[in-house]
VOSEKOL-271954 format. One record per residue (C-alpha): y, z, x; residue number from 1. Coordinates in pm, 1 decimal, padded with zeros to 6 digits. Layout:
N
       c2       c3       c1 seq
        Y        Z        X NUM
...
//
This chain:
94
       c2       c3       c1 seq
 -00000.8  00000.7 -00001.4   1
  00228.9  00030.5  00295.1   2
  00254.6 -00331.1  00348.9   3
  00377.7 -00382.5 -00008.9   4
  00644.6 -00116.3  00029.9   5
  00765.0 -00277.8  00356.9   6
  00783.4 -00613.5  00187.9   7
  00988.3 -00464.5 -00111.4   8
  01205.5 -00276.0  00134.4   9
  01261.9 -00598.0  00330.2  10
  01351.7 -00785.1  00014.2  11
  01632.5 -00534.8 -00064.4  12
  01766.1 -00563.4  00290.1  13
  01827.3 -00935.2  00292.4  14
  02142.5 -01043.9  00450.8  15
  02292.4 -01399.7  00466.5  16
  02436.5 -01543.6  00779.8  17
  02686.9 -01726.0  00567.9  18
  02870.7 -01427.3  00409.3  19
  02817.5 -01223.7  00098.5  20
  02537.1 -01334.7 -00126.0  21
  02620.8 -01387.5 -00505.0  22
  02487.0 -01125.0 -00745.6  23
  02177.0 -01233.0 -00916.7  24
  02164.3 -01091.0 -01272.7  25
  01819.2 -00916.2 -01328.7  26
  01861.5 -00849.3 -01702.4  27
  01838.7 -01215.7 -01830.7  28
  01553.7 -01429.2 -01942.1  29
  01505.6 -01762.2 -01762.8  30
  01692.3 -01968.0 -02027.0  31
  01966.5 -01720.6 -02037.9  32
  02007.5 -01736.6 -01666.8  33
  02008.9 -02124.3 -01665.7  34
  02241.4 -02157.1 -01976.6  35
  02459.3 -01857.9 -02008.9  36
  02530.5 -01733.5 -01646.4  37
  02815.0 -01874.2 -01452.5  38
  02922.7 -01867.1 -01094.5  39
  03258.7 -01981.3 -00955.1  40
  03080.4 -02254.8 -00739.4  41
  02903.9 -02404.2 -01037.9  42
  03122.6 -02674.5 -01204.1  43
  03178.8 -02650.2 -01581.0  44
  03032.6 -02950.7 -01768.5  45
  03226.6 -03129.4 -02021.5  46
  03113.9 -03085.5 -02381.0  47
  02856.1 -03354.2 -02473.8  48
  02763.2 -03442.8 -02112.4  49
  02379.5 -03486.0 -02078.1  50
  02167.4 -03211.8 -01911.6  51
  01830.3 -03397.6 -01949.6  52
  01778.2 -03773.2 -01965.2  53
  01429.1 -03928.4 -02049.1  54
  01335.1 -04184.0 -01780.4  55
  01151.7 -04423.2 -02014.8  56
  01379.1 -04408.0 -02334.6  57
  01709.8 -04317.1 -02183.4  58
  01748.7 -04055.5 -02455.2  59
  01947.6 -03742.7 -02342.1  60
  01991.1 -03383.0 -02441.6  61
  02319.3 -03204.8 -02416.1  62
  02381.5 -02843.7 -02361.6  63
  02355.1 -02747.6 -02735.5  64
  02017.7 -02934.3 -02775.4  65
  01870.7 -02786.4 -02454.3  66
  01980.5 -02440.0 -02539.9  67
  01827.0 -02458.7 -02890.6  68
  01493.4 -02570.6 -02761.7  69
  01493.4 -02328.3 -02478.3  70
  01578.1 -02031.5 -02695.2  71
  01308.3 -02131.8 -02942.2  72
  01052.8 -02162.6 -02659.9  73
  01162.2 -01824.0 -02520.9  74
  01105.7 -01660.5 -02857.0  75
  00748.2 -01770.8 -02888.1  76
  00466.8 -01544.1 -02793.6  77
  00293.0 -01635.0 -02479.4  78
 -00028.9 -01708.8 -02672.1  79
  00154.4 -01944.5 -02921.6  80
 -00061.5 -02243.0 -03008.6  81
  00243.8 -02467.1 -03071.4  82
  00284.3 -02749.8 -02830.2  83
  00639.9 -02730.4 -02675.6  84
  00635.1 -03093.0 -02572.4  85
  00557.1 -03208.1 -02925.3  86
  00833.9 -02992.6 -03061.8  87
  01086.1 -03146.7 -02815.8  88
  00981.1 -03497.9 -02916.1  89
  01013.3 -03401.9 -03287.4  90
  01364.3 -03266.8 -03218.5  91
  01484.3 -03571.1 -03027.9  92
  01664.9 -03704.5 -03331.7  93
  01857.4 -03369.4 -03396.2  94
//
C-alpha cells in the first residue's frame, strides 16, 4: 500500500515548469466540465457555431444540441439498455 500512497502524494505535488497550473474543478461531471467550465485561455464560441460535424453527411450539432444529448446521456444509469448512437441519430433533425 505504500506505493499507492507515494503515487497519490506525487500527484498532489505536481509542479509545472511553465508557471501556475489552472485549477481543475473536481465537482463536475464530464459533460459539465466540457460544456460549462470556462478558462481565460479558451475562446468563446459564437452562438450557433458547430461543435461536432459528421464526416459522411456534413450534418453538424451546435452547443445547445450537444449539451442536450450529453446531459441526457449523463442522466442514464450505467446499465441502461438504450443505444446512445441511435438516440443521437434520431435527434439529428432537432
